[in-house]
BALOBA-1460 file (C-alpha; in Angstrom, 3 decimals):
// residues 81
<rec num="1" residu="m" x="-86.670" y="-34.574" z="41.395"/>
<rec num="2" residu="p" x="-86.726" y="-38.135" z="40.052"/>
<rec num="3" residu="i" x="-89.586" y="-37.490" z="37.601"/>
<rec num="4" residu="v" x="-88.494" y="-35.473" z="34.559"/>
<rec num="5" residu="v" x="-91.068" y="-33.882" z="32.245"/>
<rec num="6" residu="n" x="-90.062" y="-34.101" z="28.582"/>
<rec num="7" residu="l" x="-93.042" y="-32.216" z="27.188"/>
<rec num="8" residu="d" x="-90.788" y="-29.666" z="25.507"/>
<rec num="9" residu="v" x="-89.039" y="-32.504" z="23.649"/>
<rec num="10" residu="m" x="-92.349" y="-33.925" z="22.398"/>
<rec num="11" residu="l" x="-93.536" y="-30.486" z="21.333"/>
<rec num="12" residu="a" x="-90.333" y="-29.987" z="19.352"/>
<rec num="13" residu="k" x="-90.677" y="-33.413" z="17.720"/>
<rec num="14" residu="r" x="-94.232" y="-32.560" z="16.681"/>
<rec num="15" residu="k" x="-93.236" y="-29.018" z="15.630"/>
<rec num="16" residu="m" x="-95.888" y="-27.582" z="17.929"/>
<rec num="17" residu="r" x="-95.802" y="-24.655" z="20.322"/>
<rec num="18" residu="s" x="-97.226" y="-24.517" z="23.831"/>
<rec num="19" residu="r" x="-99.712" y="-21.865" z="22.757"/>
<rec num="20" residu="d" x="-101.046" y="-24.239" z="20.103"/>
<rec num="21" residu="l" x="-101.241" y="-27.217" z="22.481"/>
<rec num="22" residu="a" x="-103.031" y="-25.434" z="25.325"/>
<rec num="23" residu="p" x="-106.443" y="-24.905" z="23.682"/>
<rec num="24" residu="l" x="-106.387" y="-28.395" z="22.171"/>
<rec num="25" residu="v" x="-105.820" y="-29.899" z="25.618"/>
<rec num="26" residu="g" x="-108.161" y="-27.520" z="27.412"/>
<rec num="27" residu="i" x="-105.709" y="-25.979" z="29.887"/>
<rec num="28" residu="t" x="-104.040" y="-22.596" z="29.986"/>
<rec num="29" residu="e" x="-100.756" y="-21.819" z="28.311"/>
<rec num="30" residu="q" x="-99.398" y="-20.941" z="31.764"/>
<rec num="31" residu="n" x="-100.206" y="-24.444" z="33.005"/>
<rec num="32" residu="i" x="-98.476" y="-25.956" z="29.963"/>
<rec num="33" residu="s" x="-95.438" y="-23.814" z="30.808"/>
<rec num="34" residu="l" x="-95.458" y="-24.952" z="34.442"/>
<rec num="35" residu="l" x="-95.733" y="-28.566" z="33.341"/>
<rec num="36" residu="k" x="-92.866" y="-28.180" z="30.859"/>
<rec num="37" residu="s" x="-90.637" y="-26.671" z="33.533"/>
<rec num="38" residu="g" x="-91.409" y="-29.447" z="36.013"/>
<rec num="39" residu="k" x="-92.771" y="-26.972" z="38.554"/>
<rec num="40" residu="v" x="-95.964" y="-28.947" z="39.165"/>
<rec num="41" residu="k" x="-96.488" y="-31.566" z="41.864"/>
<rec num="42" residu="g" x="-98.785" y="-33.655" z="39.707"/>
<rec num="43" residu="v" x="-100.831" y="-33.902" z="36.551"/>
<rec num="44" residu="r" x="-104.352" y="-35.225" z="36.209"/>
<rec num="45" residu="f" x="-104.665" y="-38.404" z="34.173"/>
<rec num="46" residu="d" x="-107.345" y="-36.860" z="31.961"/>
<rec num="47" residu="t" x="-104.988" y="-33.959" z="31.164"/>
<rec num="48" residu="l" x="-102.156" y="-36.378" z="30.424"/>
<rec num="49" residu="e" x="-104.521" y="-38.391" z="28.245"/>
<rec num="50" residu="r" x="-105.490" y="-35.310" z="26.194"/>
<rec num="51" residu="i" x="-101.835" y="-34.260" z="25.810"/>
<rec num="52" residu="c" x="-100.955" y="-37.751" z="24.579"/>
<rec num="53" residu="a" x="-103.915" y="-37.781" z="22.183"/>
<rec num="54" residu="v" x="-102.974" y="-34.409" z="20.672"/>
<rec num="55" residu="l" x="-99.253" y="-35.233" z="20.430"/>
<rec num="56" residu="n" x="-99.894" y="-38.852" z="19.376"/>
<rec num="57" residu="c" x="-97.550" y="-40.227" z="22.023"/>
<rec num="58" residu="q" x="-97.442" y="-42.353" z="25.166"/>
<rec num="59" residu="p" x="-97.243" y="-41.027" z="28.760"/>
<rec num="60" residu="g" x="-93.720" y="-42.454" z="28.932"/>
<rec num="61" residu="d" x="-92.714" y="-40.141" z="26.100"/>
<rec num="62" residu="i" x="-93.578" y="-37.186" z="28.330"/>
<rec num="63" residu="l" x="-92.713" y="-38.423" z="31.829"/>
<rec num="64" residu="e" x="-89.428" y="-40.097" z="32.695"/>
<rec num="65" residu="f" x="-88.166" y="-41.566" z="35.972"/>
<rec num="66" residu="v" x="-84.519" y="-40.743" z="36.671"/>
<rec num="67" residu="a" x="-83.086" y="-42.506" z="39.695"/>
<rec num="68" residu="q" x="-81.245" y="-40.293" z="42.134"/>
<rec num="69" residu="d" x="-77.746" y="-41.188" z="43.255"/>
<rec num="70" residu="t" x="-78.247" y="-42.452" z="46.797"/>
<rec num="71" residu="s" x="-74.662" y="-43.642" z="47.287"/>
<rec num="72" residu="r" x="-73.708" y="-40.389" z="49.014"/>
<rec num="73" residu="t" x="-76.509" y="-40.555" z="51.566"/>
<rec num="74" residu="a" x="-76.422" y="-44.283" z="52.303"/>
<rec num="75" residu="a" x="-74.877" y="-45.417" z="55.554"/>
<rec num="76" residu="p" x="-71.525" y="-47.151" z="55.068"/>
<rec num="77" residu="s" x="-71.663" y="-50.923" z="55.140"/>
<rec num="78" residu="s" x="-69.319" y="-53.093" z="57.168"/>
<rec num="79" residu="a" x="-67.400" y="-53.852" z="53.954"/>
<rec num="80" residu="d" x="-66.511" y="-50.143" z="53.675"/>
<rec num="81" residu="s" x="-64.666" y="-50.121" z="57.018"/>
């Protein structure tokens, strides 16, 4: 998946546990865990906003785009022949 969730990194930097973050953000500890593991398809902007407010960070500190290597799936060009 090209979007990596670095919530665990931010929690470690802030010396905070998921169980402490959850009530401050207003979501369950299980949902924090799912978000940390990257097992969610999306996150609501208001949830992301509350996480950033509590952790005093930017959305880019939590979410990161990592480009996938497409060289293996790309069709060969005429220069490759």
